[in-house]
N, C-alpha and C positions, 0 to 999 in steps of 0.2 A: 483904132480909136472907137469904132462902132462896137467892136467886140468887148473893149474895156468898159465902155458906157453900159453895154448890156449887162455885163457881169455886175457892175456897180448897181445898176437898177434892180437886178435880181436879188443882190444881197440886201439892198434897202428894202425891197419888197418882203423879203424873208424876215428881215429884222422886224419890220413893222407888223408882220403876221404874228410873229412870236410875241411881241410886245402886246398886241391885241389879245392874244390868247392868255398871256399872263394877267393882263388887266381883268379879263373876264373871270379867270380863276380867283383873283383877289376879291373881285366883287362877290363871287359865289361863296368864297370863304367867309367874308364879312356878313353876307345874308344868313349863312348857316349859323355863324356866331350869334347874330342878332335873334335868329329864330330860337336858337338853344337858350339864349338868355331869357327870351319871353317865355319859353316853356319852363325854364327853371323858376322864374318869378311866378308863374301860375301854379306850379307845383308847390312852391313855398306858401303862397297864398291859400291854396286848397288845404295844405297841411295845417296851416295856422287856423283856418276856419273849422276844419275838422276837430282840431284841438280845442278851440273855443266852444264848439258844440258839445264835446265831450265833458268839458269843464262845466258848461251850463247844465248838462244832464246831471252830473255828479252833485252839483250845487242843489239842484232841484231835488235829487234823491235824499240828500242830507237834510234839506229843509222839510221835506215830506216826513222823514224818518223822526226829526225833532219834533214835528207837529204831532205825529202819532204817539210819541213818547209822552209828550205834555198832555195829550188828550187822554191817554191811559192813566197817568197820574191823577188828572182831574176826576176821571171816573172813579178811581180807587178811593180818593179822598171823599167824594160825594157819598159813595157807598158806605164808607166808614162812618161819616157823620149821620147818615140815615140810621145805620145800625145803633149808634150811640143814642139816638133819639128814641128808637124802639126799645133799647134796654132800659133807658131811663123811664119810659112810660110804663114798661112792664114792672120795674122795680117800684115805682110809685103805686101801681095797682095792687101789688102784693102787700105793700105797707098799709094801704088803706084797708085791704081785706083783713089783714092781721089785727089792725086797730079796731076794726068793726067787731071781729070775733072777741078781742080782749075786752071791749066794752059791754059786749053781750054777757061774757063770763062774769064780769064785775057786777053787772046789774042782776045777775042770778046768784048772787053771793049767799042769800039766805038758804037757798036750796042746796048749794054746792059751795061752801066757804073754801074748801081746799083748792078747787080750780081757781077761784078768785085770787087766793093768796099766791098761787103759782104765777098768775098773770101779773100780779103787782111786784113780785120779787125782782123782776127785770129792772125796776126803777132803782134798785140798790146794786145792780151789777151781778145779781146771783142768777145765773141761767142753768147751772149744771144740775142734773138729776140728783147728785150727792147732796147738794144744799137743800134741795126741795125734800128729799127723804129725811134729812135731819129736822127740818121744820115740822114735817108731818108727825115724827116721833115726838118732838118737844110738845106740841100743842095737843097731840093725842093724850099725853100724860097730864097736861095741865087742865084741859077742859073738854077733851074729846070733840073739840071743834064746835062747841055749842055757844052761840053768841049770848045766850041767857045764863050761862054757867055762873054760879055764885058759891064762893066758899064762905060757909056761915061762920067758920072759926077766925079766919083772917080778914074776911071782907073783900078778898080778891074777886074780880069780876070779868066776865067776857071770855072770848076765845084766848087772848094772851094772858088772862088773869092778871089784869092791872091792879095794883094795890097802892093807894086806893083807886077805885074805879074813875074818880074825877080826873086823873091824870090824862085819860084819853080825850078829855074835852078840848085839848089843843088841836085835835084833828076833826072836831065836829061836836056840836052840842047834843047830837043824837047818839052818842057813844053807847047808850044802854040798849039801843034797839037795832042799830045799824052794824052788821058784821064788817063792812068795808071800813068804817071809821075805826073799829077795833083792830083790824088787820094792819091798816096803815101805821096806827100807833105801835102795834107790836113788832112790825118790821123795823120801824125807826128806833125803837128801844133796843132791839137785838143788835143793830148795827152800831149804835152809840155805846153800848155796854160791852159787847162781845165781838164785834166785828163781822160775825157771820153766824148762820143758823147752826152750823156744825160745831162752832166754838161754844154757843150757848147750850146746845144739846150735851156736849161733853161735860160742861160745867153742872148742868142739871143732874146728870147721872152720878156725878162725883159727891153729891150732897145728900144728906139723909137727915130729915125728910127732903124730898126733892124740891128744888126751886131755882129760879134763875133771875 
């Protein structure tokens, strides 16, 4: 009886010891699982945080790049606008200088009527050297460019040899003494009657005696 009881007690003690060890192992496993889970969550959190940081940096870089592009476009637009202003100012200055020179040439018509006529030809759209050459030849033949030239036979007068002289009065009452008045009338007459100085010159050459 004593022996059986001892054996039973020993078995019970062994069983209890085994159960205790199994419980400890389970607790350890649970603890390890919990710790692993914590580590996993921390890793996920860290990964997500790093991902968010990378995304934030990428967004910042994209925003900075877009800002730089816009700034560059704005700078180019401003530079272009400034250049356009400079070009317009230079063009205006050239136009003023050309007009000033034109007015000087016109004012000096008595001493240089040929230059004055060339300056006035642009009012009729004649800017080529060919048209100017035809006008030179035409009025060389008519009056030698003398504003006081008078044809005693026909009564034609002035640089363009208007017949009668009074026709030129529509451009100014000073038609007998002002070469500009004569030239303006002569250019108007050529355009109205022949279209261009070269057409008038061609007609003049084809007639004998010469006239246009």
